[in-house]
mmCIF file of the N, C-alpha and C atoms, coordinates in Angstrom:
data_MODEL
# 
_entry.id   MODEL 
# 
loop_
_atom_site.group_PDB 
_atom_site.id 
_atom_site.type_symbol 
_atom_site.label_atom_id 
_atom_site.label_alt_id 
_atom_site.label_comp_id 
_atom_site.label_asym_id 
_atom_site.label_entity_id 
_atom_site.label_seq_id 
_atom_site.pdbx_PDB_ins_code 
_atom_site.Cartn_x 
_atom_site.Cartn_y 
_atom_site.Cartn_z 
_atom_site.occupancy 
_atom_site.B_iso_or_equiv 
_atom_site.pdbx_formal_charge 
_atom_site.auth_seq_id 
_atom_site.auth_comp_id 
_atom_site.auth_asym_id 
_atom_site.auth_atom_id 
_atom_site.pdbx_PDB_model_num 
ATOM 1   N N  . MET A 1 1  ? 14.161  0.032   18.682  1.00 0.00 ? 1  MET A N  1 
ATOM 2   C CA . MET A 1 1  ? 15.207  -0.871  18.376  1.00 0.00 ? 1  MET A CA 1 
ATOM 3   C C  . MET A 1 1  ? 14.679  -2.424  17.878  1.00 0.00 ? 1  MET A C  1 
ATOM 4   N N  . VAL A 1 2  ? 15.366  -3.206  16.846  1.00 0.00 ? 2  VAL A N  1 
ATOM 5   C CA . VAL A 1 2  ? 14.479  -4.480  16.567  1.00 0.00 ? 2  VAL A CA 1 
ATOM 6   C C  . VAL A 1 2  ? 14.824  -5.576  17.701  1.00 0.00 ? 2  VAL A C  1 
ATOM 7   N N  . PRO A 1 3  ? 13.476  -6.342  17.676  1.00 0.00 ? 3  PRO A N  1 
ATOM 8   C CA . PRO A 1 3  ? 13.946  -7.522  18.905  1.00 0.00 ? 3  PRO A CA 1 
ATOM 9   C C  . PRO A 1 3  ? 15.256  -8.588  18.597  1.00 0.00 ? 3  PRO A C  1 
ATOM 10  N N  . PRO A 1 4  ? 15.615  -9.053  19.058  1.00 0.00 ? 4  PRO A N  1 
ATOM 11  C CA . PRO A 1 4  ? 16.885  -10.157 19.010  1.00 0.00 ? 4  PRO A CA 1 
ATOM 12  C C  . PRO A 1 4  ? 16.279  -11.444 18.064  1.00 0.00 ? 4  PRO A C  1 
ATOM 13  N N  . GLY A 1 5  ? 14.821  -11.850 18.274  1.00 0.00 ? 5  GLY A N  1 
ATOM 14  C CA . GLY A 1 5  ? 14.441  -12.395 17.602  1.00 0.00 ? 5  GLY A CA 1 
ATOM 15  C C  . GLY A 1 5  ? 14.536  -12.140 16.319  1.00 0.00 ? 5  GLY A C  1 
ATOM 16  N N  . ASN A 1 6  ? 14.239  -10.816 16.119  1.00 0.00 ? 6  ASN A N  1 
ATOM 17  C CA . ASN A 1 6  ? 13.993  -10.415 14.363  1.00 0.00 ? 6  ASN A CA 1 
ATOM 18  C C  . ASN A 1 6  ? 15.965  -10.807 13.163  1.00 0.00 ? 6  ASN A C  1 
ATOM 19  N N  . ILE A 1 7  ? 16.359  -10.101 15.178  1.00 0.00 ? 7  ILE A N  1 
ATOM 20  C CA . ILE A 1 7  ? 17.740  -10.280 13.901  1.00 0.00 ? 7  ILE A CA 1 
ATOM 21  C C  . ILE A 1 7  ? 18.056  -11.742 13.751  1.00 0.00 ? 7  ILE A C  1 
ATOM 22  N N  . LEU A 1 8  ? 17.854  -12.764 14.406  1.00 0.00 ? 8  LEU A N  1 
ATOM 23  C CA . LEU A 1 8  ? 18.274  -14.435 14.353  1.00 0.00 ? 8  LEU A CA 1 
ATOM 24  C C  . LEU A 1 8  ? 17.867  -14.555 13.065  1.00 0.00 ? 8  LEU A C  1 
ATOM 25  N N  . LEU A 1 9  ? 16.354  -14.467 12.460  1.00 0.00 ? 9  LEU A N  1 
ATOM 26  C CA . LEU A 1 9  ? 15.673  -14.573 11.455  1.00 0.00 ? 9  LEU A CA 1 
ATOM 27  C C  . LEU A 1 9  ? 16.102  -14.177 11.098  1.00 0.00 ? 9  LEU A C  1 
ATOM 28  N N  . LEU A 1 10 ? 16.826  -12.547 10.343  1.00 0.00 ? 10 LEU A N  1 
ATOM 29  C CA . LEU A 1 10 ? 17.236  -12.003 9.415   1.00 0.00 ? 10 LEU A CA 1 
ATOM 30  C C  . LEU A 1 10 ? 18.901  -12.650 9.055   1.00 0.00 ? 10 LEU A C  1 
ATOM 31  N N  . LEU A 1 11 ? 19.391  -13.390 10.622  1.00 0.00 ? 11 LEU A N  1 
ATOM 32  C CA . LEU A 1 11 ? 21.029  -13.605 9.761   1.00 0.00 ? 11 LEU A CA 1 
ATOM 33  C C  . LEU A 1 11 ? 20.493  -15.274 9.669   1.00 0.00 ? 11 LEU A C  1 
ATOM 34  N N  . LEU A 1 12 ? 19.500  -15.956 9.506   1.00 0.00 ? 12 LEU A N  1 
ATOM 35  C CA . LEU A 1 12 ? 19.560  -17.317 8.916   1.00 0.00 ? 12 LEU A CA 1 
ATOM 36  C C  . LEU A 1 12 ? 18.494  -17.440 8.297   1.00 0.00 ? 12 LEU A C  1 
ATOM 37  N N  . LEU A 1 13 ? 18.281  -16.485 7.540   1.00 0.00 ? 13 LEU A N  1 
ATOM 38  C CA . LEU A 1 13 ? 17.553  -16.341 6.297   1.00 0.00 ? 13 LEU A CA 1 
ATOM 39  C C  . LEU A 1 13 ? 18.607  -16.652 5.166   1.00 0.00 ? 13 LEU A C  1 
ATOM 40  N N  . PRO A 1 14 ? 19.379  -16.303 5.271   1.00 0.00 ? 14 PRO A N  1 
ATOM 41  C CA . PRO A 1 14 ? 20.421  -16.826 3.361   1.00 0.00 ? 14 PRO A CA 1 
ATOM 42  C C  . PRO A 1 14 ? 20.873  -18.625 3.502   1.00 0.00 ? 14 PRO A C  1 
ATOM 43  N N  . VAL A 1 15 ? 20.845  -18.991 5.076   1.00 0.00 ? 15 VAL A N  1 
ATOM 44  C CA . VAL A 1 15 ? 21.081  -20.297 5.041   1.00 0.00 ? 15 VAL A CA 1 
ATOM 45  C C  . VAL A 1 15 ? 19.696  -20.779 5.078   1.00 0.00 ? 15 VAL A C  1 
ATOM 46  N N  . ALA A 1 16 ? 18.945  -20.924 5.107   1.00 0.00 ? 16 ALA A N  1 
ATOM 47  C CA . ALA A 1 16 ? 17.280  -21.363 4.784   1.00 0.00 ? 16 ALA A CA 1 
ATOM 48  C C  . ALA A 1 16 ? 16.961  -20.881 3.508   1.00 0.00 ? 16 ALA A C  1 
ATOM 49  N N  . ALA A 1 17 ? 17.280  -20.230 2.752   1.00 0.00 ? 17 ALA A N  1 
ATOM 50  C CA . ALA A 1 17 ? 17.298  -20.231 1.285   1.00 0.00 ? 17 ALA A CA 1 
ATOM 51  C C  . ALA A 1 17 ? 18.469  -20.427 0.333   1.00 0.00 ? 17 ALA A C  1 
ATOM 52  N N  . ALA A 1 18 ? 19.174  -21.217 1.018   1.00 0.00 ? 18 ALA A N  1 
ATOM 53  C CA . ALA A 1 18 ? 20.841  -22.129 -0.222  1.00 0.00 ? 18 ALA A CA 1 
ATOM 54  C C  . ALA A 1 18 ? 19.914  -23.682 0.569   1.00 0.00 ? 18 ALA A C  1 
ATOM 55  N N  . GLN A 1 19 ? 18.831  -23.911 1.322   1.00 0.00 ? 19 GLN A N  1 
ATOM 56  C CA . GLN A 1 19 ? 18.503  -25.231 1.440   1.00 0.00 ? 19 GLN A CA 1 
ATOM 57  C C  . GLN A 1 19 ? 17.976  -25.890 0.613   1.00 0.00 ? 19 GLN A C  1 
ATOM 58  N N  . ILE A 1 20 ? 16.745  -24.369 -0.089  1.00 0.00 ? 20 ILE A N  1 
ATOM 59  C CA . ILE A 1 20 ? 15.751  -25.191 -1.152  1.00 0.00 ? 20 ILE A CA 1 
ATOM 60  C C  . ILE A 1 20 ? 16.715  -25.019 -2.386  1.00 0.00 ? 20 ILE A C  1 
ATOM 61  N N  . THR A 1 21 ? 16.652  -26.228 -3.642  1.00 0.00 ? 21 THR A N  1 
ATOM 62  C CA . THR A 1 21 ? 16.729  -25.913 -4.542  1.00 0.00 ? 21 THR A CA 1 
ATOM 63  C C  . THR A 1 21 ? 16.678  -25.310 -5.740  1.00 0.00 ? 21 THR A C  1 
ATOM 64  N N  . PRO A 1 22 ? 16.650  -25.425 -6.781  1.00 0.00 ? 22 PRO A N  1 
ATOM 65  C CA . PRO A 1 22 ? 15.787  -23.980 -7.388  1.00 0.00 ? 22 PRO A CA 1 
ATOM 66  C C  . PRO A 1 22 ? 15.739  -24.719 -8.050  1.00 0.00 ? 22 PRO A C  1 
ATOM 67  N N  . GLY A 1 23 ? 14.427  -24.908 -8.683  1.00 0.00 ? 23 GLY A N  1 
ATOM 68  C CA . GLY A 1 23 ? 12.728  -25.616 -9.424  1.00 0.00 ? 23 GLY A CA 1 
ATOM 69  C C  . GLY A 1 23 ? 12.311  -27.076 -8.307  1.00 0.00 ? 23 GLY A C  1 
ATOM 70  N N  . SER A 1 24 ? 12.349  -25.849 -7.521  1.00 0.00 ? 24 SER A N  1 
ATOM 71  C CA . SER A 1 24 ? 12.105  -27.000 -6.803  1.00 0.00 ? 24 SER A CA 1 
ATOM 72  C C  . SER A 1 24 ? 10.127  -27.711 -6.133  1.00 0.00 ? 24 SER A C  1 
ATOM 73  N N  . CYS A 1 25 ? 9.231   -26.693 -6.715  1.00 0.00 ? 25 CYS A N  1 
ATOM 74  C CA . CYS A 1 25 ? 8.635   -26.381 -6.438  1.00 0.00 ? 25 CYS A CA 1 
ATOM 75  C C  . CYS A 1 25 ? 7.227   -27.741 -6.883  1.00 0.00 ? 25 CYS A C  1 
ATOM 76  N N  . SER A 1 26 ? 6.863   -28.693 -5.626  1.00 0.00 ? 26 SER A N  1 
ATOM 77  C CA . SER A 1 26 ? 6.086   -29.273 -6.334  1.00 0.00 ? 26 SER A CA 1 
ATOM 78  C C  . SER A 1 26 ? 4.708   -29.070 -6.836  1.00 0.00 ? 26 SER A C  1 
ATOM 79  N N  . GLY A 1 27 ? 4.673   -29.555 -7.794  1.00 0.00 ? 27 GLY A N  1 
ATOM 80  C CA . GLY A 1 27 ? 2.952   -29.566 -8.408  1.00 0.00 ? 27 GLY A CA 1 
ATOM 81  C C  . GLY A 1 27 ? 2.445   -28.171 -9.104  1.00 0.00 ? 27 GLY A C  1 
ATOM 82  N N  . CYS A 1 28 ? 3.801   -26.898 -8.891  1.00 0.00 ? 28 CYS A N  1 
ATOM 83  C CA . CYS A 1 28 ? 3.643   -25.716 -9.574  1.00 0.00 ? 28 CYS A CA 1 
ATOM 84  C C  . CYS A 1 28 ? 4.153   -26.241 -11.289 1.00 0.00 ? 28 CYS A C  1 
ATOM 85  N N  . GLY A 1 29 ? 3.401   -25.024 -12.214 1.00 0.00 ? 29 GLY A N  1 
ATOM 86  C CA . GLY A 1 29 ? 3.192   -25.135 -13.480 1.00 0.00 ? 29 GLY A CA 1 
ATOM 87  C C  . GLY A 1 29 ? 3.694   -23.832 -13.706 1.00 0.00 ? 29 GLY A C  1 
ATOM 88  N N  . PRO A 1 30 ? 4.397   -23.785 -15.049 1.00 0.00 ? 30 PRO A N  1 
ATOM 89  C CA . PRO A 1 30 ? 4.545   -21.931 -15.346 1.00 0.00 ? 30 PRO A CA 1 
ATOM 90  C C  . PRO A 1 30 ? 3.829   -20.931 -15.693 1.00 0.00 ? 30 PRO A C  1 
ATOM 91  N N  . LEU A 1 31 ? 3.852   -20.377 -15.184 1.00 0.00 ? 31 LEU A N  1 
ATOM 92  C CA . LEU A 1 31 ? 2.932   -19.102 -16.016 1.00 0.00 ? 31 LEU A CA 1 
ATOM 93  C C  . LEU A 1 31 ? 2.863   -18.548 -17.349 1.00 0.00 ? 31 LEU A C  1 
ATOM 94  N N  . SER A 1 32 ? 1.937   -18.874 -18.148 1.00 0.00 ? 32 SER A N  1 
ATOM 95  C CA . SER A 1 32 ? 1.662   -18.051 -19.590 1.00 0.00 ? 32 SER A CA 1 
ATOM 96  C C  . SER A 1 32 ? 1.924   -17.261 -19.144 1.00 0.00 ? 32 SER A C  1 
ATOM 97  N N  . LEU A 1 33 ? 2.501   -16.216 -20.519 1.00 0.00 ? 33 LEU A N  1 
ATOM 98  C CA . LEU A 1 33 ? 2.523   -14.775 -20.606 1.00 0.00 ? 33 LEU A CA 1 
ATOM 99  C C  . LEU A 1 33 ? 1.230   -14.421 -20.657 1.00 0.00 ? 33 LEU A C  1 
ATOM 100 N N  . PRO A 1 34 ? -0.176  -14.778 -20.744 1.00 0.00 ? 34 PRO A N  1 
ATOM 101 C CA . PRO A 1 34 ? -1.020  -14.118 -20.789 1.00 0.00 ? 34 PRO A CA 1 
ATOM 102 C C  . PRO A 1 34 ? -2.071  -13.886 -19.335 1.00 0.00 ? 34 PRO A C  1 
ATOM 103 N N  . LEU A 1 35 ? -1.592  -14.915 -18.877 1.00 0.00 ? 35 LEU A N  1 
ATOM 104 C CA . LEU A 1 35 ? -1.587  -15.270 -17.407 1.00 0.00 ? 35 LEU A CA 1 
ATOM 105 C C  . LEU A 1 35 ? -1.226  -14.084 -16.411 1.00 0.00 ? 35 LEU A C  1 
ATOM 106 N N  . LEU A 1 36 ? 0.192   -13.863 -16.809 1.00 0.00 ? 36 LEU A N  1 
ATOM 107 C CA . LEU A 1 36 ? 1.185   -13.566 -15.948 1.00 0.00 ? 36 LEU A CA 1 
ATOM 108 C C  . LEU A 1 36 ? 0.769   -11.508 -16.301 1.00 0.00 ? 36 LEU A C  1 
ATOM 109 N N  . ALA A 1 37 ? 0.680   -11.449 -17.613 1.00 0.00 ? 37 ALA A N  1 
ATOM 110 C CA . ALA A 1 37 ? 0.157   -9.909  -17.976 1.00 0.00 ? 37 ALA A CA 1 
ATOM 111 C C  . ALA A 1 37 ? -1.232  -9.848  -17.654 1.00 0.00 ? 37 ALA A C  1 
ATOM 112 N N  . GLY A 1 38 ? -2.171  -10.917 -17.272 1.00 0.00 ? 38 GLY A N  1 
ATOM 113 C CA . GLY A 1 38 ? -3.829  -10.058 -16.884 1.00 0.00 ? 38 GLY A CA 1 
ATOM 114 C C  . GLY A 1 38 ? -3.260  -9.680  -15.383 1.00 0.00 ? 38 GLY A C  1 
ATOM 115 N N  . LEU A 1 39 ? -2.466  -10.644 -14.387 1.00 0.00 ? 39 LEU A N  1 
ATOM 116 C CA . LEU A 1 39 ? -2.382  -10.805 -12.861 1.00 0.00 ? 39 LEU A CA 1 
ATOM 117 C C  . LEU A 1 39 ? -1.555  -9.249  -12.927 1.00 0.00 ? 39 LEU A C  1 
ATOM 118 N N  . VAL A 1 40 ? -0.649  -8.811  -13.558 1.00 0.00 ? 40 VAL A N  1 
ATOM 119 C CA . VAL A 1 40 ? 0.267   -7.438  -13.700 1.00 0.00 ? 40 VAL A CA 1 
ATOM 120 C C  . VAL A 1 40 ? -0.714  -6.165  -13.797 1.00 0.00 ? 40 VAL A C  1 
ATOM 121 N N  . ALA A 1 41 ? -2.002  -6.423  -14.808 1.00 0.00 ? 41 ALA A N  1 
ATOM 122 C CA . ALA A 1 41 ? -2.662  -5.445  -15.211 1.00 0.00 ? 41 ALA A CA 1 
ATOM 123 C C  . ALA A 1 41 ? -3.724  -5.245  -14.240 1.00 0.00 ? 41 ALA A C  1 
ATOM 124 N N  . THR A 1 42 ? -4.413  -6.212  -13.450 1.00 0.00 ? 42 THR A N  1 
ATOM 125 C CA . THR A 1 42 ? -5.494  -6.430  -12.171 1.00 0.00 ? 42 THR A CA 1 
ATOM 126 C C  . THR A 1 42 ? -4.596  -5.884  -11.215 1.00 0.00 ? 42 THR A C  1 
ATOM 127 N N  . ASP A 1 43 ? -3.492  -6.060  -10.596 1.00 0.00 ? 43 ASP A N  1 
ATOM 128 C CA . ASP A 1 43 ? -2.768  -5.548  -9.892  1.00 0.00 ? 43 ASP A CA 1 
ATOM 129 C C  . ASP A 1 43 ? -3.012  -3.857  -9.956  1.00 0.00 ? 43 ASP A C  1 
ATOM 130 N N  . ALA A 1 44 ? -2.013  -3.406  -11.296 1.00 0.00 ? 44 ALA A N  1 
ATOM 131 C CA . ALA A 1 44 ? -2.390  -1.921  -11.752 1.00 0.00 ? 44 ALA A CA 1 
ATOM 132 C C  . ALA A 1 44 ? -4.306  -1.370  -10.950 1.00 0.00 ? 44 ALA A C  1 
ATOM 133 N N  . VAL A 1 45 ? -4.786  -2.016  -11.981 1.00 0.00 ? 45 VAL A N  1 
ATOM 134 C CA . VAL A 1 45 ? -6.049  -1.261  -11.784 1.00 0.00 ? 45 VAL A CA 1 
ATOM 135 C C  . VAL A 1 45 ? -6.502  -1.220  -10.255 1.00 0.00 ? 45 VAL A C  1 
ATOM 136 N N  . VAL A 1 46 ? -6.159  -2.157  -9.992  1.00 0.00 ? 46 VAL A N  1 
ATOM 137 C CA . VAL A 1 46 ? -6.822  -2.763  -8.471  1.00 0.00 ? 46 VAL A CA 1 
ATOM 138 C C  . VAL A 1 46 ? -6.248  -1.600  -7.312  1.00 0.00 ? 46 VAL A C  1 
ATOM 139 N N  . SER A 1 47 ? -5.034  -1.159  -7.594  1.00 0.00 ? 47 SER A N  1 
ATOM 140 C CA . SER A 1 47 ? -4.241  -0.365  -6.761  1.00 0.00 ? 47 SER A CA 1 
ATOM 141 C C  . SER A 1 47 ? -4.344  0.949   -7.336  1.00 0.00 ? 47 SER A C  1 
ATOM 142 N N  . LEU A 1 48 ? -5.246  1.575   -8.329  1.00 0.00 ? 48 LEU A N  1 
ATOM 143 C CA . LEU A 1 48 ? -5.110  2.926   -8.998  1.00 0.00 ? 48 LEU A CA 1 
ATOM 144 C C  . LEU A 1 48 ? -6.757  3.140   -8.039  1.00 0.00 ? 48 LEU A C  1 
ATOM 145 N N  . LEU A 1 49 ? -7.743  1.995   -8.163  1.00 0.00 ? 49 LEU A N  1 
ATOM 146 C CA . LEU A 1 49 ? -8.845  2.479   -7.701  1.00 0.00 ? 49 LEU A CA 1 
ATOM 147 C C  . LEU A 1 49 ? -8.778  2.355   -6.296  1.00 0.00 ? 49 LEU A C  1 
ATOM 148 N N  . ILE A 1 50 ? -8.022  1.866   -5.008  1.00 0.00 ? 50 ILE A N  1 
ATOM 149 C CA . ILE A 1 50 ? -7.568  2.281   -4.044  1.00 0.00 ? 50 ILE A CA 1 
ATOM 150 C C  . ILE A 1 50 ? -6.865  3.239   -3.890  1.00 0.00 ? 50 ILE A C  1 
ATOM 151 N N  . VAL A 1 51 ? -6.218  3.696   -4.634  1.00 0.00 ? 51 VAL A N  1 
ATOM 152 C CA . VAL A 1 51 ? -6.064  5.637   -4.477  1.00 0.00 ? 51 VAL A CA 1 
ATOM 153 C C  . VAL A 1 51 ? -7.100  6.433   -4.819  1.00 0.00 ? 51 VAL A C  1 
ATOM 154 N N  . VAL A 1 52 ? -7.796  5.990   -5.888  1.00 0.00 ? 52 VAL A N  1 
ATOM 155 C CA . VAL A 1 52 ? -8.583  7.155   -5.971  1.00 0.00 ? 52 VAL A CA 1 
ATOM 156 C C  . VAL A 1 52 ? -9.459  7.058   -5.143  1.00 0.00 ? 52 VAL A C  1 
ATOM 157 N N  . VAL A 1 53 ? -10.176 5.626   -4.343  1.00 0.00 ? 53 VAL A N  1 
ATOM 158 C CA . VAL A 1 53 ? -10.906 5.839   -3.354  1.00 0.00 ? 53 VAL A CA 1 
ATOM 159 C C  . VAL A 1 53 ? -9.984  6.930   -1.982  1.00 0.00 ? 53 VAL A C  1 
ATOM 160 N N  . VAL A 1 54 ? -9.326  6.725   -1.815  1.00 0.00 ? 54 VAL A N  1 
ATOM 161 C CA . VAL A 1 54 ? -8.657  7.083   -0.977  1.00 0.00 ? 54 VAL A CA 1 
ATOM 162 C C  . VAL A 1 54 ? -8.577  8.659   -0.956  1.00 0.00 ? 54 VAL A C  1 
ATOM 163 N N  . PHE A 1 55 ? -8.231  9.236   -2.207  1.00 0.00 ? 55 PHE A N  1 
ATOM 164 C CA . PHE A 1 55 ? -7.991  10.658  -2.400  1.00 0.00 ? 55 PHE A CA 1 
ATOM 165 C C  . PHE A 1 55 ? -9.652  10.718  -2.533  1.00 0.00 ? 55 PHE A C  1 
ATOM 166 N N  . LEU A 1 56 ? -10.757 10.441  -2.661  1.00 0.00 ? 56 LEU A N  1 
ATOM 167 C CA . LEU A 1 56 ? -11.882 10.789  -2.539  1.00 0.00 ? 56 LEU A CA 1 
ATOM 168 C C  . LEU A 1 56 ? -12.394 11.154  -1.390  1.00 0.00 ? 56 LEU A C  1 
ATOM 169 N N  . CYS A 1 57 ? -11.901 9.973   -0.273  1.00 0.00 ? 57 CYS A N  1 
ATOM 170 C CA . CYS A 1 57 ? -12.961 10.270  0.895   1.00 0.00 ? 57 CYS A CA 1 
ATOM 171 C C  . CYS A 1 57 ? -11.435 11.380  1.811   1.00 0.00 ? 57 CYS A C  1 
ATOM 172 N N  . ALA A 1 58 ? -10.615 11.522  1.194   1.00 0.00 ? 58 ALA A N  1 
ATOM 173 C CA . ALA A 1 58 ? -9.736  12.377  2.095   1.00 0.00 ? 58 ALA A CA 1 
ATOM 174 C C  . ALA A 1 58 ? -10.201 13.599  1.298   1.00 0.00 ? 58 ALA A C  1 
ATOM 175 N N  . ARG A 1 59 ? -10.322 14.215  0.298   1.00 0.00 ? 59 ARG A N  1 
ATOM 176 C CA . ARG A 1 59 ? -11.300 15.341  -0.739  1.00 0.00 ? 59 ARG A CA 1 
ATOM 177 C C  . ARG A 1 59 ? -12.011 15.702  0.665   1.00 0.00 ? 59 ARG A C  1 
ATOM 178 N N  . GLN A 1 60 ? -12.990 14.773  1.161   1.00 0.00 ? 60 GLN A N  1 
ATOM 179 C CA . GLN A 1 60 ? -14.397 14.714  1.822   1.00 0.00 ? 60 GLN A CA 1 
ATOM 180 C C  . GLN A 1 60 ? -13.927 15.515  2.588   1.00 0.00 ? 60 GLN A C  1 
ATOM 181 N N  . ARG A 1 61 ? -13.011 14.989  3.485   1.00 0.00 ? 61 ARG A N  1 
ATOM 182 C CA . ARG A 1 61 ? -13.075 15.637  5.298   1.00 0.00 ? 61 ARG A CA 1 
ATOM 183 C C  . ARG A 1 61 ? -12.750 17.390  5.001   1.00 0.00 ? 61 ARG A C  1 
ATOM 184 N N  . SER A 1 62 ? -12.103 17.252  3.577   1.00 0.00 ? 62 SER A N  1 
ATOM 185 C CA . SER A 1 62 ? -10.790 19.297  4.032   1.00 0.00 ? 62 SER A CA 1 
ATOM 186 C C  . SER A 1 62 ? -11.936 20.123  3.178   1.00 0.00 ? 62 SER A C  1 
ATOM 187 N N  . ARG A 1 63 ? -13.076 19.771  3.317   1.00 0.00 ? 63 ARG A N  1 
ATOM 188 C CA . ARG A 1 63 ? -13.461 21.010  2.722   1.00 0.00 ? 63 ARG A CA 1 
ATOM 189 C C  . ARG A 1 63 ? -14.179 21.490  4.177   1.00 0.00 ? 63 ARG A C  1 
ATOM 190 N N  . PRO A 1 64 ? -13.765 22.605  3.484   1.00 0.00 ? 64 PRO A N  1 
ATOM 191 C CA . PRO A 1 64 ? -14.238 23.710  4.910   1.00 0.00 ? 64 PRO A CA 1 
ATOM 192 C C  . PRO A 1 64 ? -15.556 23.830  4.878   1.00 0.00 ? 64 PRO A C  1 
ATOM 193 N N  . THR A 1 65 ? -16.031 24.191  6.206   1.00 0.00 ? 65 THR A N  1 
ATOM 194 C CA . THR A 1 65 ? -17.786 24.614  6.307   1.00 0.00 ? 65 THR A CA 1 
ATOM 195 C C  . THR A 1 65 ? -18.169 25.458  6.606   1.00 0.00 ? 65 THR A C  1 
ATOM 196 N N  . GLN A 1 66 ? -19.339 25.186  6.277   1.00 0.00 ? 66 GLN A N  1 
ATOM 197 C CA . GLN A 1 66 ? -20.329 27.104  6.134   1.00 0.00 ? 66 GLN A CA 1 
ATOM 198 C C  . GLN A 1 66 ? -19.807 27.777  6.835   1.00 0.00 ? 66 GLN A C  1 
ATOM 199 N N  . GLU A 1 67 ? -19.770 27.580  7.672   1.00 0.00 ? 67 GLU A N  1 
ATOM 200 C CA . GLU A 1 67 ? -19.344 29.091  8.738   1.00 0.00 ? 67 GLU A CA 1 
ATOM 201 C C  . GLU A 1 67 ? -18.267 29.989  8.719   1.00 0.00 ? 67 GLU A C  1 
ATOM 202 N N  . ASP A 1 68 ? -17.280 29.729  7.781   1.00 0.00 ? 68 ASP A N  1 
ATOM 203 C CA . ASP A 1 68 ? -15.780 30.135  7.471   1.00 0.00 ? 68 ASP A CA 1 
ATOM 204 C C  . ASP A 1 68 ? -16.502 31.857  6.806   1.00 0.00 ? 68 ASP A C  1 
ATOM 205 N N  . GLY A 1 69 ? -17.441 32.104  6.144   1.00 0.00 ? 69 GLY A N  1 
ATOM 206 C CA . GLY A 1 69 ? -17.955 33.368  5.423   1.00 0.00 ? 69 GLY A CA 1 
ATOM 207 C C  . GLY A 1 69 ? -18.373 33.960  6.638   1.00 0.00 ? 69 GLY A C  1 
ATOM 208 N N  . LYS A 1 70 ? -19.114 33.930  7.830   1.00 0.00 ? 70 LYS A N  1 
ATOM 209 C CA . LYS A 1 70 ? -19.347 34.176  9.133   1.00 0.00 ? 70 LYS A CA 1 
ATOM 210 C C  . LYS A 1 70 ? -18.232 35.523  9.604   1.00 0.00 ? 70 LYS A C  1 
ATOM 211 N N  . ILE A 1 71 ? -18.515 36.785  9.513   1.00 0.00 ? 71 ILE A N  1 
ATOM 212 C CA . ILE A 1 71 ? -18.138 37.621  10.093  1.00 0.00 ? 71 ILE A CA 1 
ATOM 213 C C  . ILE A 1 71 ? -17.868 37.444  11.483  1.00 0.00 ? 71 ILE A C  1 
ATOM 214 N N  . TYR A 1 72 ? -16.684 37.227  12.784  1.00 0.00 ? 72 TYR A N  1 
ATOM 215 C CA . TYR A 1 72 ? -16.326 37.496  13.892  1.00 0.00 ? 72 TYR A CA 1 
ATOM 216 C C  . TYR A 1 72 ? -15.594 38.702  14.391  1.00 0.00 ? 72 TYR A C  1 
ATOM 217 N N  . ILE A 1 73 ? -16.823 39.611  14.948  1.00 0.00 ? 73 ILE A N  1 
ATOM 218 C CA . ILE A 1 73 ? -15.973 40.793  15.605  1.00 0.00 ? 73 ILE A CA 1 
ATOM 219 C C  . ILE A 1 73 ? -14.645 40.561  16.429  1.00 0.00 ? 73 ILE A C  1 
ATOM 220 N N  . ASN A 1 74 ? -14.482 39.289  17.526  1.00 0.00 ? 74 ASN A N  1 
ATOM 221 C CA . ASN A 1 74 ? -13.637 39.401  18.817  1.00 0.00 ? 74 ASN A CA 1 
ATOM 222 C C  . ASN A 1 74 ? -12.581 39.006  17.936  1.00 0.00 ? 74 ASN A C  1 
ATOM 223 N N  . MET A 1 75 ? -12.704 38.274  16.311  1.00 0.00 ? 75 MET A N  1 
ATOM 224 C CA . MET A 1 75 ? -11.212 37.288  16.339  1.00 0.00 ? 75 MET A CA 1 
ATOM 225 C C  . MET A 1 75 ? -10.599 37.989  15.166  1.00 0.00 ? 75 MET A C  1 
ATOM 226 N N  . PRO A 1 76 ? -9.190  38.510  15.051  1.00 0.00 ? 76 PRO A N  1 
ATOM 227 C CA . PRO A 1 76 ? -8.484  39.536  14.299  1.00 0.00 ? 76 PRO A CA 1 
ATOM 228 C C  . PRO A 1 76 ? -8.413  38.653  12.929  1.00 0.00 ? 76 PRO A C  1 
ATOM 229 N N  . GLY A 1 77 ? -8.366  39.182  11.622  1.00 0.00 ? 77 GLY A N  1 
ATOM 230 C CA . GLY A 1 77 ? -8.063  38.201  10.707  1.00 0.00 ? 77 GLY A CA 1 
ATOM 231 C C  . GLY A 1 77 ? -9.210  37.594  9.986   1.00 0.00 ? 77 GLY A C  1 
ATOM 232 N N  . ARG A 1 78 ? -10.194 37.740  10.498  1.00 0.00 ? 78 ARG A N  1 
ATOM 233 C CA . ARG A 1 78 ? -11.930 37.086  10.206  1.00 0.00 ? 78 ARG A CA 1 
ATOM 234 C C  . ARG A 1 78 ? -12.448 38.136  9.709   1.00 0.00 ? 78 ARG A C  1 
ATOM 235 N N  . GLY A 1 79 ? -12.157 38.897  9.145   1.00 0.00 ? 79 GLY A N  1 
ATOM 236 C CA . GLY A 1 79 ? -13.207 39.882  8.366   1.00 0.00 ? 79 GLY A CA 1 
ATOM 237 C C  . GLY A 1 79 ? -13.216 41.227  8.461   1.00 0.00 ? 79 GLY A C  1 
# 
């Protein structure tokens, strides 16, 4: 269940957004196209790097142990 404070925040969010006038960013400059493309490309590369690292870490955990080749007498289905 959502706490009542969060519901109040969600209800007041449009009111707060209406108070901000478009273009009221003080000291902000426009982003150039090469800078924006560089930021998007860097974000994609870092995201892929995170996915690869998580995949490699998960793959190392799921490797079978060496004991899977042993024959157990009292365990049906194993040998």
